[in-house]
N, C-alpha and C positions, 0 to 999 in steps of 0.2 A: 734764529741765526740764518736758517735756510731762506727765509723771506727776505732778509737783508741782502744776502748774496745775490738773489734774483733782481732786487732793485738796483744794486750796484752794476750787474750785467747789463740791464736795460738802459742805465744811464751811460755807461761807457760806449755801448753799441750805438746809441743815438748820436753821442759826440763824434764817434768814428765816422758814421755815414754822413753827418753834417759836414765834417771837415773835408771829406772826399768829393762830395757832390754839391758843395754850397753854390748858390747863385746870388749874386748881389740884389738886394731889393731895389725897387724903384726909388729914386731920390727926387723928392719935390723940389729941392734946390736946383739941381742940374737938369731935372726933367729927363734923366737918362736911366736906362736899364741896361745892365752888363751882363751878358751870357758868359758862362764858364764852360770850358771844355778841357779835360785832363788837368784839372786843379788850377788852370790859368785863364785869365781873361781871354775871351775868344772874339767876341764882337759886341759892339754896343749900338743901341738905338737911342737917339736923342729925339724926344717927341717935340712937336712944333706947338700944337694947341690942344694939350691933352685934357680930356674930361674923365676925371678919376672918380670912381665910386667904390666905396669900402662896404663889405659884407661880413657880418659876424653873427649869423643867424644860428650857428651851431657851436656847441662846446668842443666839437671836433677840430675846429679851425683856429689855428694860431695866428694866421695872417691871410688876408684874401682881399682882392680888389680887381676891378675891371678898368681898362683905359681905352678910350676911343679917340682917335687922332686922325687929323687930315695933315699928313706929314709933308713938309716942303720937298724932301728928297724922295720918299717912298710912296706917297700917296696915302690912301685910306687904310688905316690899321685898327684892328680890335685885338685886345689882349686880356686874358684873364689869368691871374696868378693865384694859386691856391697851395697854402702850406698846412698840412694836416699835423696835428700833434701825434706823438708816438702811440697814444692809446687807441687809435682810429685807423681804419683800413677802408680802401675802396671796395665795393661790393661787386665790382666788375672792372672792365678795362676803361680807364679814364678817357682815352681817345674816342672809343666808341660811344661813351656817353655824351661827349661834346659833339660829335658827328650827328648823333640822333637829335640832339637839341637844336643844332643849326637846321637840319632837314626839317624838323617839325615846326620851328618858330618861323622860318621863311616859306613854309608851305611849298616846298620844291616838288616838282613833278619827277625829276630824275636827279640822281646824285651819285656819280660814278667816279671811282678813284682811277685816274690815268697815269699817275706817276707816284711812286712810293720809294723813298730812299731813307734808309736807317744808318745812323752814325752814332755809336755810343748811346748816350741818354737822349739823343734827338732823333725825331722822325719827321721827314718832310713829305708832304702829300699835296698833290695837285688833283682838283676834282673838276669833272665836266659837269656843268649844271644845266639842266633842262635841255640837254643835247645841243646847246648853242654857245655857252660861254664858259670861262674858266676861273676857278678861285684856288688860291694856294694857301696851305696851312703848315705852321711849324708847331711841333709838340716837343716839350722837354718833360722828362719824367724820371724821378729818382724815387728813393724810398718814401719820402712824404711830401715832396714838392713837385707840383705840376704847373706847367705854363702852356696855355693854348693861345696860339697866335694866328689870326686871320689876316692874310696879306692880299688885299683886293687886287692891286696891280702886279703883284708877284716880284717886285723889284728887291725888297729886303730878303725875301725867301731865296732869290738867285744869288744875292751877294753873300749869304750865309753859306750856300752850298759851294760857291767858288772859293770860299776860304778853306773848305774841306778838300775840294778837288778843283784845282784851277782850270781843269779841261772841261768842266761841266758846262753844258749849253742847255738853256731852257727853251724847248721847242714850243712852249705854250705862252711865252712871255708876250709875244706881239699879237696873239690872237685875241678875239673879243673877250674882254673880262667881264666877270659878273658884277652887277651894280647893287646888289642887295644891301640891307643894313641890319646886321645881327647885333643886338645890344644886351642879350640875356646874361644870366650868371648861374652856373651849376651850383654854387653855394646858395643862392637864393631859392633855386628850384629843388634843392636837396630835401626841403621840408616835406615835400609831396613824393619826389621820386626816389628818395634814399639811395643816393649815389654812394655815400659813404656812412659808416656807422661806428659806433663805439665798440671796441673789442675788449672783453674782460681779460685781465692778465691772470693766467693760472699760475699760482705759486705752490 
């Protein structure tokens, strides 16, 4: 009986958090991803020529994919979506894992955070790369869902922040932007790096 109660509690907790923090998945039909804030649609990005790759190397992952796009409105975009099942947990901070992956894969000499703005489940960061150019990133993190978005031109990043604070001005937007090409996946690399793992439920 005690085991059944624990299972019901786990089920309803999962449903509660999913309802509160859900984000619509990418639609292949519309080629659009809609971000949610305070339970309501917040902003959407419609991809122009998306290259999408699915990754399911782990039993921990319910849904995972990357999208690379040269967007007509925003320029070059990279996005990774990871939805872990409720039996698994990150072994550290997902944002830090992603930053380390970008830094390592692109063989950067310097990778400095020059702007960081947090708003609910969202974190916005701009990096100074190799002391000469700038790269923007948007992180979305809830109980089991994470999105990592690299915005090379900083335009979508700026639009999102202006939705939150209309007075926001991006002082790095018109400076030299980073021209690298990150194409990796934390899910694919998890086999070696163990970013997330299965957590046994104690009943």
